[in-house]
LOVO-91913 format. One line per field, with one value per residue (C-alpha): residue number from 1; chain; y, z negated, x. Coordinates in Angstrom, 3 decimals. Layout:
i NUM, ... .
ch A, ... .
y Y, ... .
z Z, ... .
x X, ... .
// end
This chain:
i 1, 2, 3, 4, 5, 6, 7, 8, 9, 10, 11, 12, 13, 14, 15, 16, 17, 18, 19, 20, 21, 22, 23, 24, 25, 26, 27, 28, 29, 30, 31, 32, 33, 34, 35, 36, 37, 38, 39, 40, 41, 42, 43, 44, 45, 46, 47, 48, 49, 50, 51, 52, 53, 54, 55, 56, 57, 58, 59, 60, 61, 62, 63, 64, 65, 66, 67, 68, 69, 70, 71, 72, 73, 74, 75, 76, 77, 78, 79, 80, 81, 82, 83, 84, 85, 86, 87, 88, 89, 90, 91, 92, 93, 94, 95, 96, 97, 98, 99, 100, 101, 102, 103, 104, 105, 106, 107, 108, 109, 110, 111, 112, 113, 114, 115, 116, 117, 118, 119, 120, 121, 122, 123, 124, 125, 126, 127, 128, 129, 130, 131, 132, 133, 134, 135, 136, 137, 138, 139, 140, 141, 142, 143, 144, 145, 146, 147, 148, 149, 150, 151, 152, 153, 154, 155, 156, 157, 158, 159, 160, 161, 162, 163, 164, 165, 166, 167, 168, 169, 170, 171, 172, 173, 174, 175, 176, 177, 178, 179, 180, 181, 182, 183, 184, 185, 186, 187, 188, 189, 190, 191, 192, 193, 194, 195, 196, 197, 198, 199, 200, 201, 202, 203, 204, 205, 206, 207, 208, 209, 210, 211, 212, 213, 214, 215, 216, 217, 218, 219, 220, 221, 222, 223, 224, 225, 226, 227, 228, 229, 230, 231, 232, 233, 234, 235, 236, 237, 238, 239, 240, 241, 242, 243, 244, 245, 246, 247, 248, 249, 250, 251, 252, 253, 254, 255, 256, 257, 258, 259, 260, 261, 262, 263, 264, 265, 266, 267, 268, 269, 270, 271, 272, 273, 274, 275, 276, 277, 278, 279, 280, 281, 282, 283, 284, 285, 286, 287, 288, 289, 290, 291, 292, 293, 294, 295, 296, 297, 298, 299, 300, 301, 302, 303, 304, 305, 306, 307, 308, 309, 310, 311, 312, 313, 314, 315, 316, 317, 318, 319, 320, 321, 322, 323, 324, 325, 326, 327, 328, 329, 330, 331, 332, 333, 334, 335, 336, 337, 338, 339, 340, 341, 342, 343, 344, 345, 346, 347, 348, 349, 350, 351, 352, 353, 354, 355, 356, 357, 358, 359, 360, 361, 362, 363, 364, 365, 366, 367, 368, 369, 370, 371, 372, 373, 374, 375, 376, 377, 378, 379, 380, 381, 382, 383, 384, 385, 386, 387, 388, 389, 390, 391, 392, 393, 394, 395, 396, 397, 398, 399, 400, 401, 402, 403, 404, 405, 406, 407, 408, 409, 410, 411, 412, 413, 414, 415, 416, 417, 418, 419, 420, 421, 422, 423, 424, 425, 426, 427, 428, 429, 430, 431, 432, 433, 434, 435, 436, 437, 438, 439, 440, 441, 442, 443, 444, 445, 446, 447, 448, 449, 450, 451, 452, 453, 454, 455, 456, 457, 458, 459, 460, 461, 462, 463, 464, 465, 466, 467, 468, 469, 470, 471, 472, 473, 474, 475, 476, 477, 478, 479, 480, 481, 482, 483, 484, 485, 486, 487, 488, 489, 490, 491, 492, 493, 494, 495, 496, 497, 498, 499, 500 .
ch A, A, A, A, A, A, A, A, A, A, A, A, A, A, A, A, A, A, A, A, A, A, A, A, A, A, A, A, A, A, A, A, A, A, A, A, A, A, A, A, A, A, A, A, A, A, A, A, A, A, A, A, A, A, A, A, A, A, A, A, A, A, A, A, A, A, A, A, A, A, A, A, A, A, A, A, A, A, A, A, A, A, A, A, A, A, A, A, A, A, A, A, A, A, A, A, A, A, A, A, A, A, A, A, A, A, A, A, A, A, A, A, A, A, A, A, A, A, A, A, A, A, A, A, A, A, A, A, A, A, A, A, A, A, A, A, A, A, A, A, A, A, A, A, A, A, A, A, A, A, A, A, A, A, A, A, A, A, A, A, A, A, A, A, A, A, A, A, A, A, A, A, A, A, A, A, A, A, A, A, A, A, A, A, A, A, A, A, A, A, A, A, A, A, A, A, A, A, A, A, A, A, A, A, A, A, A, A, A, A, A, A, A, A, A, A, A, A, A, A, A, A, A, A, A, A, A, A, A, A, A, A, A, A, A, A, A, A, A, A, A, A, A, A, A, A, A, A, A, A, A, A, A, A, A, A, A, A, A, A, A, A, A, A, A, A, A, A, A, A, A, A, A, A, A, A, A, A, A, A, A, A, A, A, A, A, A, A, A, A, A, A, A, A, A, A, A, A, A, A, A, A, A, A, A, A, A, A, A, A, A, A, A, A, A, A, A, A, A, A, A, A, A, A, A, A, A, A, A, A, A, A, A, A, A, A, A, A, A, A, A, A, A, A, A, A, A, A, A, A, A, A, A, A, A, A, A, A, A, A, A, A, A, A, A, A, A, A, A, A, A, A, A, A, A, A, A, A, A, A, A, A, A, A, A, A, A, A, A, A, A, A, A, A, A, A, A, A, A, A, A, A, A, A, A, A, A, A, A, A, A, A, A, A, A, A, A, A, A, A, A, A, A, A, A, A, A, A, A, A, A, A, A, A, A, A, A, A, A, A, A, A, A, A, A, A, A, A, A, A, A, A, A, A, A, A, A, A, A, A, A, A, A, A, A, A, A, A, A, A, A, A, A, A, A, A, A, A, A, A, A, A, A, A, A, A, A, A, A, A, A, A, A, A, A, A, A, A, A, A .
y -20.641, -17.580, -14.176, -12.109, -8.821, -7.191, -7.739, -8.693, -11.730, -13.970, -14.369, -18.128, -19.620, -22.351, -24.677, -23.807, -23.869, -22.402, -23.185, -27.105, -27.268, -25.974, -28.313, -31.337, -30.346, -30.220, -33.638, -34.987, -33.649, -35.283, -38.374, -38.503, -37.502, -40.468, -42.590, -41.502, -39.527, -35.735, -33.954, -31.635, -33.577, -31.627, -34.903, -32.586, -34.979, -34.030, -35.312, -35.218, -32.406, -33.148, -30.874, -28.133, -29.214, -27.221, -26.200, -22.510, -20.311, -19.573, -16.126, -13.679, -14.386, -11.085, -9.915, -6.903, -8.391, -9.028, -7.452, -6.462, -4.109, -0.302, 1.174, 2.894, -0.169, -2.263, 0.193, -0.004, -4.032, -4.153, -1.824, -4.307, -7.383, -5.674, -5.174, -8.476, -10.192, -7.525, -8.642, -12.527, -11.632, -10.059, -12.843, -15.197, -13.134, -12.967, -16.469, -16.716, -14.272, -15.965, -12.289, -11.816, -8.246, -5.184, -3.057, -0.238, 3.485, 3.972, 0.951, 1.894, 5.633, 4.007, 1.697, 4.649, 6.493, 3.452, 4.806, 2.895, 1.093, 0.034, -2.922, -3.976, -6.882, -8.096, -10.169, -12.184, -13.365, -15.378, -18.935, -21.784, -24.982, -26.832, -27.167, -23.291, -24.236, -24.352, -23.104, -24.730, -26.895, -25.829, -22.944, -19.459, -18.936, -15.628, -14.378, -13.398, -16.570, -17.013, -14.232, -14.541, -13.945, -10.953, -7.997, -5.157, -6.936, -7.334, -3.724, -2.299, -4.753, -4.713, -2.303, -1.747, -0.564, 1.193, 0.874, 2.311, 0.256, 3.373, 3.947, 1.312, 0.593, -1.110, -3.096, -2.415, -4.402, -2.848, -2.028, -0.872, -4.237, -4.791, -7.639, -7.053, -4.783, -3.745, -2.947, -0.729, -1.674, 0.508, 2.162, 4.413, 4.180, 3.103, 3.150, -0.424, -1.717, -3.217, -5.424, -6.735, -7.145, -9.268, -11.016, -11.909, -13.242, -15.564, -16.975, -17.706, -19.095, -21.459, -22.949, -23.811, -25.546, -27.568, -30.651, -31.306, -33.615, -33.097, -32.557, -30.468, -26.992, -28.273, -28.133, -26.247, -23.246, -23.133, -22.579, -25.939, -24.437, -22.721, -23.957, -23.387, -23.086, -25.044, -24.481, -25.241, -25.245, -25.154, -24.640, -27.050, -27.992, -30.606, -32.063, -34.183, -37.641, -36.826, -37.830, -35.380, -31.793, -31.788, -30.050, -30.303, -32.809, -32.292, -33.566, -32.839, -30.740, -28.550, -28.079, -26.570, -24.510, -23.425, -22.837, -20.287, -18.496, -17.927, -16.564, -14.097, -10.619, -9.282, -12.093, -11.387, -8.180, -8.964, -11.649, -9.522, -6.016, -6.936, -8.296, -4.839, -3.634, -7.230, -6.765, -3.233, -3.545, -7.042, -7.499, -10.257, -12.477, -11.487, -12.295, -16.048, -16.726, -15.645, -17.580, -20.637, -20.911, -20.093, -22.700, -25.331, -24.776, -25.089, -28.239, -29.329, -27.759, -28.882, -27.146, -24.563, -20.821, -19.446, -15.620, -13.626, -12.623, -14.681, -15.450, -17.717, -21.472, -21.974, -20.520, -21.464, -20.095, -20.161, -20.109, -18.937, -17.733, -17.299, -17.687, -16.496, -18.707, -19.357, -18.649, -20.698, -20.504, -21.748, -23.647, -25.859, -22.700, -21.245, -19.815, -16.461, -15.888, -14.029, -14.910, -12.657, -12.490, -10.700, -10.253, -10.414, -10.250, -8.098, -7.383, -4.800, -4.363, -2.452, -5.316, -8.304, -9.696, -8.309, -9.686, -10.531, -11.011, -12.606, -12.576, -8.582, -8.142, -6.183, -6.469, -4.980, -3.445, -5.446, -4.347, -6.334, -5.709, -5.321, -7.377, -7.923, -9.572, -11.309, -14.115, -16.744, -19.384, -17.677, -15.218, -16.639, -15.099, -15.364, -13.560, -12.240, -13.539, -11.510, -10.867, -12.964, -12.858, -11.279, -13.117, -13.267, -14.885, -14.953, -15.603, -16.747, -16.760, -18.831, -21.168, -24.558, -24.414, -27.961, -26.458, -24.321, -27.602, -29.460, -26.890, -26.615, -30.306, -30.026, -30.863, -33.938, -34.777, -34.924, -38.939, -38.777, -36.418, -38.071, -41.627, -39.845, -37.485, -37.683, -36.798, -33.350, -32.616, -33.609, -31.277, -28.419, -28.761, -28.611, -25.670, -23.988, -25.183, -23.248, -20.175, -20.245, -18.680, -15.416, -15.231, -15.573, -12.437, -10.439, -10.745, -8.588, -5.036, -1.772, 0.800, 3.169, 1.821, 1.470, 5.107, 6.088, 3.699, 0.767, -1.631, -4.710, -4.328, -3.548, -2.731, 1.035, 0.977, 0.137, 3.481, 5.750, 6.173, 6.546, 9.165, 11.918, 10.924, 12.654, 10.505, 7.439, 8.864, 6.398, 9.368, 9.907, 13.299, 14.344, 13.727, 15.487, 18.603, 18.585, 16.429, 13.273, 11.383, 10.313, 12.818, 11.816, 8.410, 6.314, 6.936, 3.914, 2.824, 4.342, 1.572, 2.744, 4.044, 5.574, 4.241, 5.671 .
z -117.963, -120.336, -119.812, -119.752, -121.756, -119.569, -116.059, -116.724, -115.756, -113.218, -109.735, -109.200, -105.754, -105.986, -103.354, -104.111, -107.269, -106.246, -109.618, -109.539, -106.040, -106.462, -109.497, -107.397, -104.548, -106.809, -108.513, -105.233, -104.130, -107.391, -106.541, -103.431, -104.656, -107.195, -104.273, -102.358, -99.869, -98.801, -101.216, -98.539, -95.700, -92.997, -90.441, -88.174, -86.050, -84.748, -81.723, -81.116, -79.277, -75.238, -73.416, -71.326, -67.501, -64.833, -62.756, -62.250, -63.776, -62.549, -61.081, -60.157, -56.817, -55.794, -55.073, -54.011, -50.218, -49.815, -47.068, -48.424, -51.076, -50.251, -50.456, -53.806, -55.064, -53.740, -55.801, -58.919, -58.497, -57.805, -60.793, -63.112, -61.671, -62.453, -65.720, -66.592, -64.895, -67.345, -70.679, -69.728, -69.287, -72.479, -74.297, -73.043, -74.134, -77.769, -77.814, -77.352, -80.018, -82.838, -85.376, -85.674, -83.633, -85.565, -85.634, -82.856, -84.087, -83.201, -85.278, -88.191, -87.857, -88.129, -90.905, -92.860, -92.425, -94.391, -97.064, -100.151, -101.726, -105.451, -107.024, -110.759, -110.234, -110.118, -107.599, -110.509, -111.274, -107.950, -108.594, -106.806, -106.880, -108.869, -105.506, -104.866, -100.934, -101.150, -103.350, -106.210, -105.627, -108.525, -108.046, -109.553, -112.513, -112.250, -113.977, -111.154, -108.680, -109.324, -107.403, -104.452, -101.894, -103.669, -102.015, -104.018, -107.183, -106.268, -105.119, -108.182, -110.581, -108.353, -106.872, -103.715, -100.584, -98.180, -95.202, -91.992, -89.860, -88.829, -90.409, -91.807, -95.734, -97.693, -100.616, -103.404, -106.508, -109.966, -108.986, -105.448, -103.691, -100.363, -100.926, -98.222, -95.295, -93.703, -90.192, -88.013, -84.383, -81.805, -80.173, -82.342, -82.983, -79.940, -77.427, -79.086, -79.140, -75.407, -76.751, -79.740, -77.274, -74.644, -77.112, -79.021, -75.773, -75.288, -78.686, -78.123, -74.779, -76.242, -78.816, -76.149, -73.841, -76.700, -78.315, -81.782, -84.152, -86.469, -89.525, -87.946, -89.188, -92.781, -94.524, -97.760, -95.774, -95.013, -97.616, -98.188, -97.967, -94.659, -91.147, -91.418, -88.267, -86.314, -86.180, -83.317, -84.526, -82.319, -82.289, -84.566, -88.324, -90.466, -93.889, -94.905, -94.978, -91.478, -90.489, -87.864, -87.061, -84.091, -82.194, -83.457, -81.145, -79.309, -76.622, -72.850, -73.058, -76.287, -74.599, -71.406, -73.491, -75.893, -73.259, -71.527, -74.871, -75.490, -72.187, -72.187, -72.401, -75.020, -77.573, -76.697, -77.447, -81.010, -82.062, -81.653, -82.361, -86.027, -85.447, -85.448, -88.750, -90.254, -88.910, -90.340, -93.720, -94.507, -92.918, -94.771, -94.685, -90.810, -90.461, -92.237, -89.966, -86.917, -87.578, -88.618, -86.001, -83.418, -84.816, -85.014, -81.157, -80.140, -81.904, -80.599, -77.331, -76.752, -79.516, -78.542, -78.564, -78.614, -78.166, -77.063, -79.981, -82.464, -85.911, -86.546, -85.937, -85.785, -85.303, -86.251, -84.559, -86.502, -83.764, -85.586, -84.841, -88.969, -89.671, -93.644, -96.287, -99.823, -102.136, -101.405, -100.974, -98.351, -100.221, -97.455, -96.074, -97.112, -100.632, -99.968, -96.399, -94.834, -93.208, -90.196, -90.149, -87.774, -87.266, -84.093, -83.596, -83.852, -87.478, -89.936, -91.959, -94.718, -95.319, -94.665, -93.555, -96.596, -97.520, -101.259, -102.783, -106.386, -107.719, -106.884, -108.091, -104.687, -102.176, -98.596, -96.025, -92.902, -89.680, -86.309, -84.430, -87.397, -89.174, -92.549, -93.697, -96.998, -98.782, -98.300, -100.070, -103.676, -103.068, -103.621, -100.976, -99.215, -97.014, -98.116, -96.031, -92.653, -91.733, -89.952, -86.113, -86.706, -85.178, -86.718, -85.615, -86.879, -85.714, -88.437, -87.918, -90.361, -90.588, -93.033, -96.318, -94.822, -91.704, -93.905, -96.098, -93.169, -91.850, -95.265, -95.308, -92.022, -89.961, -91.917, -94.250, -98.107, -97.680, -94.998, -96.958, -100.152, -98.509, -97.479, -100.500, -103.092, -106.587, -105.910, -102.929, -105.665, -108.348, -105.937, -104.684, -108.142, -108.684, -105.480, -106.339, -109.791, -107.981, -104.986, -106.748, -107.741, -104.258, -102.940, -104.950, -103.501, -99.964, -100.921, -99.464, -101.574, -99.622, -100.353, -98.971, -95.804, -95.758, -96.153, -93.197, -95.565, -94.003, -94.585, -98.417, -98.652, -102.021, -102.271, -102.988, -99.533, -98.358, -100.110, -97.070, -95.005, -96.476, -98.893, -102.814, -102.781, -99.918, -101.945, -105.237, -107.313, -108.900, -107.609, -106.370, -109.751, -111.131, -108.825, -109.081, -112.987, -114.780, -116.372, -116.133, -120.085, -121.464, -119.398, -119.861, -116.681, -115.061, -114.129, -110.683, -108.985, -108.395, -104.854, -102.475, -99.229, -96.739, -92.883 .
x -37.328, -37.178, -37.452, -33.940, -34.179, -31.711, -33.155, -36.968, -38.980, -37.247, -38.744, -39.101, -38.980, -41.025, -39.493, -35.962, -33.690, -30.595, -28.622, -29.888, -28.581, -25.310, -25.009, -26.449, -23.864, -20.883, -21.694, -22.064, -18.819, -17.360, -18.737, -17.150, -13.667, -13.926, -14.667, -11.282, -13.369, -12.976, -15.285, -16.558, -16.787, -18.528, -18.289, -16.237, -14.096, -10.696, -9.331, -5.669, -4.342, -3.273, -0.784, -2.254, -2.534, -0.731, -3.716, -3.898, -6.183, -9.475, -9.645, -12.662, -14.319, -13.931, -10.271, -8.970, -8.538, -12.446, -13.695, -17.230, -15.631, -15.095, -11.927, -12.540, -13.692, -10.827, -8.487, -10.020, -10.423, -6.577, -5.708, -7.828, -6.234, -2.707, -3.833, -5.217, -2.187, 0.171, -2.357, -1.383, 2.533, 2.454, 0.436, 2.986, 5.755, 4.110, 3.715, 7.781, 8.605, 9.597, 8.179, 4.675, 3.696, 3.755, 0.629, 0.433, 0.690, -3.287, -4.111, -2.210, -3.696, -7.507, -6.295, -4.807, -8.056, -10.160, -11.955, -11.692, -14.755, -13.598, -14.700, -14.902, -12.438, -9.198, -7.139, -5.621, -9.309, -9.260, -10.546, -8.274, -7.477, -4.486, -1.990, -3.340, -3.899, -7.515, -10.336, -12.196, -15.498, -17.215, -19.771, -19.528, -21.434, -23.281, -26.372, -28.284, -27.678, -31.615, -32.101, -30.001, -32.665, -34.444, -32.441, -34.066, -33.524, -29.751, -29.564, -30.850, -28.651, -25.294, -23.421, -24.541, -22.584, -25.137, -22.743, -24.188, -21.149, -19.726, -16.534, -13.759, -13.833, -11.345, -12.200, -10.197, -9.601, -8.943, -5.177, -5.785, -5.043, -6.973, -9.398, -11.826, -12.517, -15.875, -14.714, -16.756, -17.106, -14.750, -17.711, -19.749, -23.600, -25.962, -22.729, -21.865, -25.670, -25.081, -22.350, -24.470, -27.297, -25.391, -23.488, -26.933, -28.002, -25.094, -25.276, -29.562, -28.237, -25.419, -28.243, -30.181, -27.567, -26.662, -28.195, -28.428, -29.677, -32.981, -30.602, -28.226, -29.999, -29.913, -26.576, -24.804, -24.596, -28.116, -31.237, -32.815, -36.447, -35.972, -35.628, -32.064, -29.533, -27.411, -23.325, -20.809, -17.111, -14.276, -10.345, -8.258, -7.828, -6.557, -7.671, -10.805, -8.703, -7.550, -4.289, -2.946, -3.534, -6.021, -8.848, -12.191, -14.236, -17.634, -19.503, -19.037, -22.203, -21.164, -17.698, -19.438, -21.979, -18.951, -16.367, -19.289, -19.757, -16.359, -15.543, -18.346, -16.712, -19.165, -18.384, -14.754, -15.121, -17.060, -14.629, -11.471, -11.963, -11.205, -8.088, -6.064, -7.370, -7.049, -3.192, -2.937, -4.821, -3.442, -0.146, 1.319, -1.768, -2.034, 1.584, 1.400, -1.880, -0.166, 3.084, 1.569, -0.870, 2.000, 4.174, 1.495, 0.630, 4.315, 4.359, 1.390, 0.683, -2.689, -3.972, -6.751, -6.393, -9.880, -9.062, -5.869, -3.958, -6.344, -4.177, -7.131, -7.189, -10.915, -14.486, -17.666, -20.750, -23.519, -26.394, -29.638, -31.847, -32.067, -28.340, -28.225, -26.900, -27.122, -24.117, -21.306, -17.474, -15.486, -12.843, -11.476, -9.819, -6.455, -6.826, -4.622, -6.216, -9.067, -12.076, -13.571, -17.118, -19.069, -22.993, -25.034, -28.927, -31.894, -32.721, -33.323, -30.136, -32.018, -34.390, -31.952, -28.947, -26.869, -23.616, -23.545, -19.767, -20.789, -17.544, -17.185, -20.838, -21.354, -24.278, -23.181, -25.390, -24.335, -25.777, -25.582, -22.740, -20.205, -17.551, -16.606, -13.135, -13.134, -10.969, -14.149, -12.267, -11.961, -15.076, -18.661, -20.685, -24.051, -26.723, -29.809, -32.939, -34.012, -37.783, -40.307, -39.587, -35.993, -33.065, -29.453, -26.503, -22.740, -19.271, -16.786, -12.978, -10.823, -7.840, -8.163, -5.808, -4.376, -2.846, -0.627, -0.158, 0.909, 3.240, 4.959, 5.423, 7.480, 4.311, 3.328, 0.616, 1.098, 1.363, 3.821, 5.937, 5.680, 7.003, 10.287, 10.462, 13.573, 13.409, 14.890, 12.362, 9.418, 11.009, 11.113, 7.661, 6.457, 8.184, 7.262, 3.404, 3.947, 5.221, 2.701, -0.164, 2.092, 3.444, -0.226, -1.191, 1.646, 0.355, -2.545, -1.635, -2.252, -4.297, -1.575, 0.910, -0.941, -1.545, 1.803, 2.725, 4.438, 2.154, 4.363, 4.620, 8.219, 9.510, 9.672, 13.490, 14.095, 11.828, 13.916, 16.373, 13.240, 11.071, 10.856, 10.483, 7.049, 6.086, 6.271, 4.902, 2.675, 1.137, -2.719, -3.953, -5.160, -1.573, -0.006, -2.221, -0.924, -3.294, -1.937, -5.157, -5.010, -7.489, -10.630, -12.353, -12.939, -15.852, -18.452, -18.495, -21.868, -24.483, -25.253, -22.254, -23.134, -20.905, -20.728 .
// end
């Protein structure tokens, strides 16, 4: 390998060649596709959904009428029971509502306070497959791929976001569209530490209670020459040669462990606190996710709903103890969608566990207990390794692109749709395919719209009757102060950005 004069001599990993691995993986996918098999089959079987039982939901052993409680304890417990019943009733009403929920004023206020994180990238450069439902299978060519595990090298040669995990940030492309978000926990600093500690213990326990074959730790989302990590998938999906939408299959032993994991309060808090920022910062995408999953569950009542208010169809729990991944893209997920990544564990985020977004040329400090929202289908991403003796787990929430295609086909597969489609249907489908990418790009919100309350991205002509003209101006703060912005050259983005 020749030295690169721009970056100095390469750091060679003796037991792992990332570029060769990516090329080999792509060749294997193409071969599978030529044989009529799904090119990225992860061998996660689906089962047909069964209607939910009518058995009552189990309640707490302690009730407000328990004689062992004091009067004050009974009063507090009765209040919690009342609030729990109200949340259940609100969830049932939300399921019956044909419209996606709107962000609450507090969620909108927090989203409007998000700080921008600019990257030298345009959403128009996202790569997708020809039908536009899923991403490309070919790896991104980046000159620094060989340094994927050298965190200090990447920090010095890419834009580095030194995120403390205390404030939410919106990742913006060159035109101001939100193409990701760093989501801070709802409690500041050390106040969130007990939640991360308990959720980490829950992930560790789930790994111990499940049983995995020897090769379960080695897959394309784990480095070849490290110990790897097992992953457990729950929820529902479609694709990979399957003929119907269904829940992901798992053994009875895994089912018990997964149910226990998902029911853990710390896991639920970690998994769900990002829903509000997702809804406010990416409302068109969130609405599509929420509406589609609701329609699918209505059509197939037995499909699992993992968390209340969840817009996602599936969850992957990466069970560590070293859950770090080489550069990859989750091309089976929705192209115009988002993936919510939550990091857990005990590791030094200054030395490892960073999230690298290769398309954005961006490396992000990713502390445990925090979450990041990215379009994982069209953005190649990876993690830097953690230190020996440390542990890292992660929760990944997403929806398969095949689910949206299934819904668009009238709740049937492409094969079933084509069997009954007329020539007019085929022509209309091709016209829709050609326009799908332009429509998808419009779903990425503008931060300036979110800041002025236009979270739904309505065209500005609709807002004139509701706001003063100054509120809808496209001028920047500098231009509003009298500058025209044309006399100065655009300053390059700083190499290191300190993010609270």
